[in-house]
Backbone as ProteinMPNN parsed JSONL, in Angstrom:
{"seq_chain_A": "MARPGIVHRIDKDTSGLLVVAKTDPAHERLSRQFAAHTVERVYTALVGGLPGAASGRIEGNLARSSQNRQKMAIVPAGQGKHAVTHWRLIRGFGRAAAQVECRLETGRTHQVRVHMASIGHALLGDPVYGRAGRLDGVRIVLERLSFRRQALHAGVLGFAHPVTGAPMRFESPLPHDMTALLHALAQQT", "coords_chain_A": {"N_chain_A": [[39.503, -159.52, -16.744], [41.789, -156.825, -16.536], [41.464, -154.115, -15.839], [38.658, -153.535, -14.626], [35.515, -151.951, -15.446], [34.436, -149.025, -14.362], [34.906, -146.052, -15.799], [34.768, -143.419, -15.721], [33.857, -141.253, -13.233], [31.292, -139.979, -10.733], [30.645, -137.496, -8.311], [29.705, -138.717, -4.82], [26.344, -138.613, -4.118], [25.822, -136.978, -6.441], [23.738, -136.854, -9.224], [23.358, -138.57, -12.312], [25.037, -139.339, -15.362], [27.394, -141.96, -16.013], [30.49, -143.563, -17.049], [31.139, -146.676, -18.22], [33.174, -149.336, -19.037], [33.373, -152.178, -21.148], [35.306, -154.07, -21.666], [38.951, -154.364, -21.499], [40.524, -153.115, -23.601], [38.529, -151.075, -24.689], [38.166, -149.773, -21.997], [40.918, -148.688, -21.733], [41.099, -146.842, -24.102], [38.946, -145.26, -23.516], [39.67, -143.957, -21.164], [41.725, -142.781, -22.103], [40.695, -140.593, -23.5], [39.306, -139.123, -21.772], [41.704, -138.262, -20.125], [42.87, -136.625, -22.141], [41.106, -134.709, -22.129], [38.833, -134.448, -24.06], [36.431, -135.276, -23.781], [32.963, -134.335, -23.809], [31.296, -132.809, -21.157], [28.63, -131.877, -19.397], [27.152, -130.308, -16.846], [24.206, -129.717, -14.816], [23.493, -127.496, -12.369], [22.345, -126.19, -9.278], [22.548, -123.118, -7.595], [23.369, -121.178, -4.827], [22.513, -117.906, -4.534], [22.412, -115.2, -7.152], [24.309, -115.173, -9.89], [26.457, -112.548, -11.066], [26.865, -112.141, -13.588], [26.308, -113.358, -17.101], [27.64, -115.575, -17.85], [30.654, -117.355, -17.261], [34.073, -118.048, -16.656], [35.853, -120.345, -14.775], [38.983, -120.875, -13.468], [41.242, -122.615, -11.725], [43.81, -124.37, -9.696], [43.306, -127.582, -8.111], [43.518, -129.269, -5.052], [43.789, -131.468, -2.289], [42.545, -130.262, 0.475], [44.594, -128.37, 2.994], [43.642, -128.039, 5.523], [41.278, -129.699, 5.949], [41.12, -132.882, 5.099], [39.231, -134.133, 3.871], [38.187, -132.53, 2.001], [38.413, -130.767, -0.973], [40.346, -127.988, -2.436], [40.965, -124.676, -3.738], [44.216, -124.255, -4.967], [47.423, -122.607, -4.999], [49.226, -121.63, -8.185], [51.127, -124.071, -9.71], [50.832, -125.973, -7.792], [48.661, -129.018, -6.898], [46.031, -129.88, -9.234], [45.559, -128.807, -12.485], [42.538, -127.162, -13.171], [39.423, -126.391, -15.014], [36.284, -124.67, -15.298], [33.561, -123.818, -17.211], [30.777, -121.787, -16.912], [27.284, -121.051, -17.349], [24.62, -119.022, -16.93], [21.384, -120.233, -16.534], [18.834, -119.736, -15.482], [17.487, -117.507, -13.149], [16.584, -117.202, -9.677], [15.021, -114.818, -8.35], [17.179, -113.175, -6.17], [17.973, -115.145, -4.7], [18.757, -117.732, -5.564], [20.057, -119.935, -8.369], [19.777, -121.462, -11.624], [22.436, -123.06, -13.167], [24.531, -123.908, -16.013], [27.161, -126.117, -16.249], [30.066, -126.627, -17.956], [32.649, -128.773, -18.217], [36.108, -128.33, -18.738], [38.117, -129.725, -17.847], [38.495, -132.606, -15.554], [38.009, -132.934, -12.251], [38.167, -134.097, -9.019], [35.414, -133.216, -7.128], [35.21, -130.749, -8.593], [33.215, -129.171, -9.897], [31.822, -128.162, -7.725], [33.65, -127.052, -5.869], [34.709, -124.973, -7.461], [32.287, -123.441, -8.216], [31.682, -122.736, -5.461], [33.871, -121.073, -4.91], [33.497, -118.693, -6.263], [31.435, -117.588, -4.794], [29.057, -118.944, -5.106], [27.842, -121.408, -3.961], [26.794, -124.759, -4.365], [23.282, -125.532, -3.991], [22.401, -127.366, -1.0], [24.711, -128.577, -0.554], [26.617, -130.372, 1.475], [29.115, -130.191, 2.261], [30.638, -127.959, 0.696], [28.865, -125.954, 0.797], [27.29, -123.042, 2.272], [26.112, -122.614, 5.057], [23.305, -121.165, 6.705], [23.254, -118.826, 5.257], [21.19, -118.675, 3.254], [18.279, -118.443, 4.043], [15.538, -118.433, 2.992], [15.851, -120.231, 0.831], [17.054, -122.419, 2.374], [14.582, -123.263, 3.825], [13.15, -124.095, 1.681], [14.698, -126.345, 0.872], [14.394, -127.853, 3.284], [11.759, -128.439, 3.464], [11.363, -129.854, 1.274], [12.775, -132.137, 1.891], [15.53, -132.339, 0.835], [18.486, -133.6, 0.499], [21.142, -133.559, -0.535], [23.843, -132.437, -2.667], [22.837, -130.182, -5.164], [23.352, -131.223, -8.055], [23.783, -132.221, -11.397], [24.876, -134.97, -13.483], [24.526, -134.334, -16.807], [25.078, -134.569, -19.491], [27.115, -136.524, -21.578], [29.71, -136.66, -23.75], [31.562, -138.476, -26.344], [34.135, -140.178, -28.332], [33.278, -143.41, -29.736], [35.003, -146.0, -28.47], [35.933, -148.106, -30.179], [34.972, -147.847, -32.821], [35.22, -145.209, -33.173], [33.255, -143.255, -33.824], [31.111, -140.593, -33.146], [29.573, -140.207, -30.058], [26.734, -139.353, -27.834], [25.214, -138.635, -24.937], [22.49, -138.198, -22.961], [20.976, -137.384, -19.907], [17.875, -136.769, -18.212], [16.936, -134.286, -15.786], [16.617, -135.387, -12.47], [13.768, -136.461, -10.67], [13.969, -135.241, -7.825], [15.665, -132.896, -8.186], [14.112, -131.645, -10.219], [11.618, -131.11, -8.756], [12.643, -129.309, -6.647], [13.528, -127.055, -8.577], [10.975, -126.27, -9.3], [9.683, -125.677, -6.821], [11.533, -123.447, -6.225], [10.868, -121.745, -8.243], [8.255, -121.125, -7.697], [8.63, -119.599, -5.315], [9.654, -117.221, -6.121]], "CA_chain_A": [[39.589, -158.124, -17.008], [42.753, -156.164, -15.647], [40.957, -152.808, -15.431], [37.116, -153.397, -14.972], [34.353, -151.2, -15.171], [34.247, -147.614, -14.314], [36.116, -145.103, -16.53], [34.358, -141.874, -15.215], [33.15, -141.342, -11.748], [30.633, -138.541, -10.393], [30.695, -137.464, -6.825], [28.718, -139.325, -4.056], [25.154, -137.72, -4.058], [25.488, -136.446, -7.522], [23.037, -137.822, -10.07], [23.743, -138.54, -13.848], [25.687, -140.178, -16.155], [28.785, -142.622, -15.764], [31.003, -144.322, -18.285], [31.577, -147.955, -17.744], [33.679, -150.096, -20.057], [33.188, -153.804, -20.886], [36.633, -154.798, -22.154], [40.226, -153.694, -21.068], [40.734, -152.117, -24.638], [37.825, -150.143, -24.506], [38.624, -148.916, -20.926], [41.982, -147.766, -22.058], [40.82, -145.888, -25.098], [38.133, -144.062, -23.002], [40.57, -143.233, -20.331], [42.701, -141.791, -22.726], [39.73, -139.424, -23.932], [39.169, -138.307, -20.358], [42.916, -137.726, -19.757], [42.94, -135.646, -23.074], [39.98, -133.659, -22.081], [38.194, -134.396, -25.247], [35.18, -135.911, -23.525], [32.116, -133.279, -23.487], [30.734, -133.261, -19.756], [27.818, -130.796, -19.027], [26.468, -130.593, -15.64], [23.296, -128.83, -14.279], [23.727, -127.256, -10.935], [21.41, -125.242, -8.577], [23.462, -122.602, -6.824], [22.944, -120.207, -3.984], [22.578, -116.553, -5.134], [22.286, -115.096, -8.352], [25.615, -114.618, -10.597], [26.38, -111.08, -11.494], [27.08, -112.271, -15.085], [25.434, -114.295, -17.801], [28.42, -116.691, -18.056], [32.074, -117.146, -16.704], [35.246, -119.193, -16.67], [36.623, -120.515, -13.512], [40.36, -121.647, -13.509], [42.063, -122.716, -10.416], [44.237, -125.836, -9.448], [42.788, -128.236, -7.227], [44.303, -130.371, -4.392], [43.426, -131.668, -0.945], [42.699, -129.141, 1.574], [45.328, -128.628, 4.012], [42.916, -127.867, 6.885], [40.447, -130.704, 5.868], [41.393, -133.783, 3.985], [37.928, -134.688, 3.233], [37.668, -131.603, 1.082], [39.356, -130.3, -2.138], [40.557, -126.677, -2.244], [41.866, -124.096, -4.85], [45.492, -124.066, -4.471], [48.378, -121.795, -6.013], [49.87, -122.305, -9.407], [52.212, -125.056, -9.553], [50.483, -127.217, -6.965], [47.425, -129.63, -7.409], [45.932, -130.336, -10.61], [44.819, -127.741, -13.358], [41.098, -127.377, -13.572], [38.792, -125.267, -15.751], [34.962, -124.867, -15.494], [32.827, -122.752, -17.772], [29.366, -121.868, -16.435], [26.515, -120.303, -17.976], [23.377, -118.764, -16.172], [20.134, -120.672, -17.228], [17.519, -119.046, -15.001], [17.545, -117.064, -11.707], [15.071, -117.359, -8.873], [15.225, -113.686, -7.524], [18.502, -112.903, -5.819], [18.283, -116.231, -3.751], [19.304, -118.921, -6.198], [20.212, -119.747, -9.847], [20.272, -122.682, -12.287], [23.496, -122.733, -14.155], [25.112, -125.159, -16.731], [28.732, -126.092, -15.934], [30.805, -127.296, -18.872], [33.886, -129.057, -17.553], [37.034, -128.515, -19.686], [38.877, -130.748, -16.971], [37.412, -133.406, -14.677], [38.712, -133.166, -10.998], [37.358, -134.464, -7.782], [34.554, -132.002, -6.623], [35.487, -129.472, -9.281], [32.114, -127.86, -9.887], [31.473, -127.739, -6.252], [34.697, -126.167, -5.316], [34.71, -123.795, -8.419], [31.131, -122.555, -7.934], [31.78, -122.091, -4.012], [34.921, -120.38, -4.865], [32.892, -117.471, -6.839], [30.311, -117.243, -3.934], [27.68, -119.572, -5.486], [28.037, -122.826, -3.851], [25.533, -125.595, -4.678], [22.262, -125.868, -2.923], [22.4, -128.718, -0.395], [25.916, -129.191, -0.588], [27.045, -130.349, 2.89], [30.731, -129.808, 2.225], [31.076, -126.767, 0.335], [27.696, -125.086, 1.018], [27.515, -122.091, 3.301], [24.842, -122.81, 5.794], [22.916, -119.596, 7.337], [23.18, -117.583, 4.266], [20.157, -118.598, 2.293], [17.291, -118.861, 4.892], [14.182, -118.844, 2.229], [16.348, -121.448, 0.282], [17.171, -123.557, 3.427], [13.16, -123.564, 3.869], [12.597, -124.906, 0.535], [15.395, -127.59, 0.86], [13.882, -128.628, 4.341], [10.426, -128.786, 2.938], [11.454, -131.037, 0.075], [13.721, -133.064, 2.269], [16.446, -132.448, -0.179], [19.6, -133.996, 1.221], [22.348, -133.793, -1.341], [24.321, -131.208, -3.639], [22.054, -130.134, -6.418], [24.238, -131.26, -9.235], [23.285, -133.413, -12.16], [25.716, -135.132, -14.844], [23.356, -134.515, -17.691], [25.588, -134.739, -20.815], [28.228, -137.088, -21.743], [29.991, -137.055, -25.202], [32.911, -139.044, -26.553], [34.141, -141.028, -29.459], [33.121, -144.759, -29.423], [36.149, -146.666, -28.358], [36.079, -149.04, -31.303], [34.679, -147.311, -34.179], [35.578, -143.785, -33.188], [31.97, -142.593, -34.059], [30.761, -139.758, -31.961], [28.476, -140.557, -29.075], [26.403, -138.281, -27.039], [24.239, -139.279, -24.026], [21.732, -137.127, -22.234], [19.98, -137.766, -18.814], [16.962, -135.706, -17.684], [17.032, -133.995, -14.462], [16.075, -136.375, -11.794], [12.755, -135.891, -9.801], [14.242, -134.243, -6.577], [16.06, -131.604, -8.7], [12.806, -130.864, -10.708], [10.753, -130.594, -7.589], [13.365, -128.175, -6.325], [13.337, -126.096, -9.431], [9.567, -125.828, -9.268], [9.446, -124.958, -5.563], [12.11, -122.291, -6.171], [10.195, -120.681, -9.222], [7.09, -120.575, -6.863], [9.047, -118.813, -4.184], [10.179, -115.877, -6.608]], "C_chain_A": [[40.71, -157.36, -15.79], [42.09, -154.832, -14.92], [39.254, -152.752, -15.442], [36.458, -152.343, -14.664], [34.434, -149.734, -15.439], [35.49, -146.852, -14.811], [35.896, -143.675, -16.014], [33.628, -141.843, -14.007], [32.36, -139.896, -11.667], [30.845, -138.665, -8.844], [29.602, -138.117, -6.033], [27.632, -138.239, -4.105], [25.167, -136.885, -5.285], [24.903, -137.199, -8.576], [23.472, -137.563, -11.469], [24.549, -139.623, -14.229], [27.119, -140.796, -15.731], [29.204, -143.382, -17.066], [31.591, -145.526, -17.727], [32.12, -148.723, -19.041], [33.678, -151.587, -19.864], [34.324, -154.587, -21.134], [37.796, -153.801, -21.67], [40.497, -152.553, -22.303], [39.932, -150.912, -24.497], [37.872, -149.142, -23.25], [39.852, -147.924, -21.142], [41.742, -146.781, -23.073], [39.964, -144.874, -24.514], [38.765, -143.3, -22.001], [41.376, -142.378, -20.769], [41.953, -140.456, -23.222], [39.614, -138.599, -22.733], [40.497, -137.687, -20.073], [43.279, -136.51, -20.757], [42.175, -134.511, -22.948], [39.323, -133.535, -23.35], [36.779, -134.958, -25.008], [34.257, -134.455, -23.177], [31.361, -133.752, -22.294], [29.961, -131.84, -19.374], [27.063, -131.2, -17.822], [25.506, -129.554, -15.47], [23.521, -128.663, -12.7], [22.704, -126.053, -10.486], [22.281, -124.784, -7.455], [22.861, -121.509, -5.907], [23.452, -118.717, -4.499], [22.443, -116.432, -6.451], [23.663, -114.465, -9.057], [25.378, -113.199, -10.982], [26.595, -110.933, -13.073], [26.402, -113.288, -15.646], [26.387, -115.552, -17.63], [29.899, -116.411, -17.497], [32.873, -118.429, -16.916], [35.776, -119.304, -15.271], [37.881, -121.285, -13.624], [41.086, -121.586, -12.057], [42.342, -124.137, -10.138], [43.478, -126.346, -8.144], [43.441, -129.353, -6.486], [43.435, -130.465, -3.025], [43.528, -130.496, -0.239], [43.59, -129.424, 2.474], [44.643, -128.6, 5.325], [41.981, -129.19, 7.066], [40.64, -131.782, 4.7], [40.367, -134.409, 3.188], [37.464, -133.591, 2.066], [38.787, -131.182, 0.012], [39.291, -128.71, -1.98], [41.381, -126.04, -3.629], [43.378, -123.841, -4.27], [46.327, -123.136, -5.329], [48.801, -122.408, -7.215], [50.987, -123.067, -9.041], [51.9, -126.103, -8.486], [48.978, -127.817, -7.481], [47.401, -129.742, -8.816], [44.962, -129.265, -11.442], [43.406, -128.097, -13.582], [40.547, -125.98, -13.885], [37.368, -125.734, -15.733], [34.51, -123.626, -16.284], [31.381, -122.934, -17.337], [28.773, -120.755, -17.38], [25.257, -120.182, -17.09], [22.23, -119.223, -17.038], [18.934, -119.765, -16.864], [17.867, -118.642, -13.436], [16.233, -117.134, -10.9], [15.346, -116.139, -7.915], [16.686, -113.454, -7.282], [19.025, -114.34, -4.93], [19.041, -117.37, -4.386], [19.137, -118.891, -7.856], [20.499, -121.188, -10.294], [21.442, -122.456, -13.281], [23.895, -124.138, -14.801], [26.584, -124.952, -16.572], [29.311, -127.226, -17.04], [32.162, -127.497, -18.545], [35.149, -129.219, -18.741], [38.161, -129.7, -19.153], [38.087, -131.568, -16.088], [38.156, -133.818, -13.265], [37.635, -133.56, -10.009], [36.752, -133.328, -7.276], [34.763, -130.663, -7.371], [34.327, -128.477, -9.349], [31.619, -127.384, -8.615], [32.379, -126.892, -5.691], [34.589, -124.83, -6.246], [33.545, -122.724, -8.038], [31.261, -121.935, -6.374], [32.739, -121.125, -4.11], [34.392, -118.856, -5.265], [31.606, -117.038, -6.174], [29.112, -117.904, -4.204], [27.792, -121.11, -5.249], [26.613, -123.535, -4.142], [24.64, -125.67, -3.528], [22.441, -127.296, -2.205], [23.621, -129.232, -0.254], [26.444, -129.182, 0.993], [28.336, -130.21, 3.194], [31.139, -128.672, 2.032], [30.073, -125.534, 0.338], [28.023, -124.172, 2.42], [26.067, -121.954, 3.875], [24.653, -121.43, 6.44], [22.97, -118.653, 6.399], [21.91, -117.481, 3.315], [18.946, -119.156, 3.102], [16.08, -119.238, 3.978], [14.665, -120.174, 1.625], [16.251, -122.64, 1.033], [15.634, -123.959, 3.54], [12.768, -124.441, 2.937], [13.261, -126.398, 0.837], [14.685, -128.455, 2.07], [12.608, -129.301, 4.027], [10.355, -129.945, 2.016], [12.249, -132.235, 0.762], [15.0, -133.298, 1.334], [17.76, -132.455, 0.336], [20.92, -134.303, 0.511], [22.772, -132.381, -2.158], [23.345, -131.289, -4.821], [22.852, -130.065, -7.717], [23.769, -132.643, -10.001], [24.283, -133.56, -13.329], [24.856, -135.333, -15.964], [23.852, -134.88, -18.968], [26.772, -135.53, -20.714], [28.666, -137.225, -23.38], [31.367, -137.443, -25.524], [32.913, -139.941, -27.834], [34.018, -142.572, -29.056], [34.617, -145.288, -29.337], [36.602, -147.563, -29.3], [36.18, -148.283, -32.575], [35.073, -145.927, -34.28], [34.269, -142.886, -33.465], [31.57, -141.716, -32.859], [29.525, -140.147, -31.375], [28.299, -139.462, -28.23], [25.295, -138.712, -26.318], [23.569, -138.244, -23.205], [20.88, -137.978, -20.971], [19.315, -136.652, -18.261], [17.236, -135.632, -16.288], [16.156, -135.081, -13.644], [14.811, -135.605, -10.944], [13.038, -134.881, -8.722], [14.677, -132.97, -7.065], [14.704, -130.931, -9.56], [11.905, -130.351, -9.751], [11.433, -129.338, -7.069], [13.296, -127.013, -7.116], [11.88, -125.331, -9.351], [9.264, -125.133, -7.922], [10.509, -123.624, -5.509], [11.497, -121.206, -7.098], [8.829, -120.422, -8.583], [7.444, -119.548, -5.853], [9.304, -117.267, -4.81], [8.868, -115.144, -7.399]], "O_chain_A": [[40.542, -157.329, -14.571], [42.178, -154.573, -13.719], [38.654, -151.991, -16.202], [36.741, -151.733, -13.633], [34.492, -149.274, -16.579], [36.658, -146.938, -14.432], [36.826, -142.874, -15.92], [32.657, -142.595, -13.929], [32.668, -138.905, -12.33], [31.15, -139.703, -8.257], [28.493, -138.092, -6.566], [27.964, -137.053, -4.13], [24.41, -135.919, -5.189], [25.497, -138.224, -8.912], [23.911, -136.46, -11.796], [24.732, -140.645, -13.569], [27.918, -140.079, -15.128], [28.423, -143.739, -17.949], [32.455, -145.461, -16.853], [31.433, -148.676, -20.061], [33.897, -152.172, -18.803], [34.315, -155.776, -20.813], [37.583, -152.603, -21.483], [40.651, -151.356, -22.063], [40.456, -149.83, -24.229], [37.669, -147.935, -23.379], [39.863, -146.728, -20.85], [42.289, -145.704, -22.837], [40.106, -143.702, -24.865], [38.513, -142.101, -21.888], [41.778, -141.39, -20.154], [42.558, -139.388, -23.322], [39.844, -137.391, -22.786], [40.447, -136.5, -19.752], [43.886, -135.527, -20.331], [42.445, -133.454, -23.517], [39.242, -132.382, -23.773], [36.011, -135.096, -25.961], [34.714, -133.592, -22.427], [30.833, -134.863, -22.279], [30.602, -130.829, -19.091], [26.43, -132.253, -17.757], [25.816, -128.449, -15.915], [23.698, -129.615, -11.94], [22.348, -125.148, -11.241], [22.725, -125.522, -6.575], [21.829, -120.959, -6.292], [24.619, -118.469, -4.802], [22.34, -117.481, -7.086], [24.025, -113.328, -8.756], [24.255, -112.738, -11.188], [26.52, -109.871, -13.692], [25.878, -114.134, -14.922], [25.84, -116.586, -17.248], [30.253, -115.247, -17.313], [32.453, -119.537, -17.251], [36.119, -118.281, -14.678], [37.742, -122.474, -13.911], [41.394, -120.555, -11.459], [41.491, -125.018, -10.252], [43.105, -125.573, -7.262], [43.894, -130.313, -7.109], [42.546, -129.662, -2.743], [44.513, -129.763, -0.325], [43.617, -130.575, 2.911], [45.185, -129.214, 6.244], [41.905, -129.722, 8.173], [40.342, -131.538, 3.53], [40.513, -135.039, 2.141], [36.498, -133.804, 1.334], [39.983, -131.314, 0.272], [38.307, -128.184, -1.459], [42.162, -126.656, -4.355], [43.583, -123.265, -3.201], [45.87, -122.89, -6.445], [48.763, -123.633, -7.325], [51.738, -122.731, -8.126], [52.676, -127.044, -8.316], [48.268, -127.22, -8.291], [48.396, -129.723, -9.54], [43.823, -128.967, -11.083], [43.078, -129.164, -14.103], [40.867, -124.887, -13.417], [37.083, -126.89, -16.045], [35.01, -122.524, -16.058], [30.825, -124.032, -17.375], [29.385, -119.874, -17.983], [24.851, -121.199, -16.527], [22.059, -118.716, -18.147], [18.212, -119.184, -17.675], [18.443, -119.408, -12.664], [15.092, -117.124, -11.364], [15.838, -116.348, -6.806], [17.426, -113.552, -8.26], [20.188, -114.55, -4.584], [19.927, -117.929, -3.739], [18.396, -118.148, -8.499], [21.202, -121.981, -9.668], [21.298, -121.632, -14.185], [23.664, -125.233, -14.288], [27.154, -123.871, -16.719], [29.058, -128.43, -16.986], [32.913, -126.521, -18.553], [35.117, -130.149, -19.547], [38.869, -130.389, -19.888], [36.936, -131.19, -15.869], [38.796, -134.865, -13.165], [36.43, -133.369, -10.179], [37.486, -132.393, -6.955], [34.514, -129.59, -6.821], [34.372, -127.3, -8.991], [31.055, -126.298, -8.485], [31.954, -125.963, -5.004], [34.396, -123.731, -5.726], [33.715, -121.559, -7.678], [30.961, -120.764, -6.143], [32.546, -120.165, -3.365], [34.831, -117.892, -4.638], [30.794, -116.303, -6.736], [28.098, -117.531, -3.613], [27.827, -121.929, -6.167], [25.532, -122.946, -4.14], [25.008, -125.827, -2.364], [22.615, -128.296, -2.901], [23.699, -130.381, 0.18], [26.641, -128.14, 1.617], [28.695, -130.108, 4.367], [31.894, -128.13, 2.839], [30.366, -124.393, -0.02], [28.766, -124.49, 3.349], [25.116, -121.373, 3.352], [25.589, -120.669, 6.686], [22.697, -117.511, 6.771], [21.616, -116.451, 2.709], [18.596, -120.31, 2.853], [15.586, -120.349, 4.171], [14.002, -121.188, 1.844], [15.646, -123.653, 0.685], [15.44, -125.152, 3.31], [12.125, -125.453, 3.215], [12.584, -127.412, 1.006], [14.42, -129.64, 1.869], [12.384, -130.489, 4.26], [9.476, -130.807, 2.0], [12.335, -133.29, 0.133], [15.412, -134.442, 1.145], [18.249, -131.369, 0.646], [21.686, -135.179, 0.911], [22.028, -131.402, -2.208], [23.093, -132.359, -5.376], [22.995, -129.023, -8.357], [23.486, -133.734, -9.505], [24.563, -132.613, -14.063], [24.412, -136.467, -16.145], [23.08, -135.546, -19.658], [27.518, -135.276, -19.769], [27.957, -137.868, -24.154], [32.304, -136.813, -25.035], [31.872, -140.378, -28.323], [34.648, -142.958, -28.072], [35.392, -144.928, -30.223], [37.802, -147.831, -29.234], [37.2, -148.115, -33.242], [35.265, -145.439, -35.394], [34.408, -141.68, -33.258], [31.705, -142.118, -31.703], [28.526, -140.396, -32.05], [29.203, -138.714, -27.859], [24.355, -139.18, -26.96], [24.305, -137.362, -22.764], [20.272, -139.033, -21.153], [19.935, -135.668, -17.859], [17.661, -136.575, -15.621], [15.131, -135.568, -14.122], [14.85, -134.417, -10.624], [12.442, -133.805, -8.685], [14.223, -131.951, -6.545], [14.421, -129.739, -9.444], [11.429, -129.224, -9.887], [10.763, -128.305, -7.063], [13.035, -125.948, -6.556], [11.705, -124.113, -9.341], [8.633, -124.076, -7.921], [10.226, -122.761, -4.679], [11.565, -120.005, -6.839], [8.246, -119.418, -8.991], [6.623, -118.683, -5.548], [9.176, -116.265, -4.106], [8.997, -114.029, -7.904]]}, "name": "protein", "num_of_chains": 1, "seq": "MARPGIVHRIDKDTSGLLVVAKTDPAHERLSRQFAAHTVERVYTALVGGLPGAASGRIEGNLARSSQNRQKMAIVPAGQGKHAVTHWRLIRGFGRAAAQVECRLETGRTHQVRVHMASIGHALLGDPVYGRAGRLDGVRIVLERLSFRRQALHAGVLGFAHPVTGAPMRFESPLPHDMTALLHALAQQT"}
């Protein structure tokens, strides 16, 4: 196999679904769907603060940060890669935190994490884009649960079968650690 395996990746410490191809032709056809942005990708995120709207669209080109090569950053038009995230508020936990659904129009490295942080709602537990010190009550919950990753789950992937073209849609339930965090946040409010 010239192009083995992974077609779609998720960030380290993000839970959820991946796409793996068993053959070169399947890999090529699936890769084309991702490149054409025709794949359905839905993430669940737990973020700091309560968004002021029920939904929104974040558009901002992404590229490596000039200050820290480990991070991605929103850059001016004409630089980086075009990125669009549609988000919708699912549930608020007072003003301290919220559960949001993020639908990706594009799929860039760290896209949800950078976009949500750019509107002032960084993912809970995110060691790279989170804003330490801002959410004391939430930080206590994270520490009590030993939650040590960004609260992000790739819950839905939908695409056309690479051979038959039949629509396929896969769902992955929230993992135990995020379910426990949701429960703890609900009890706190």
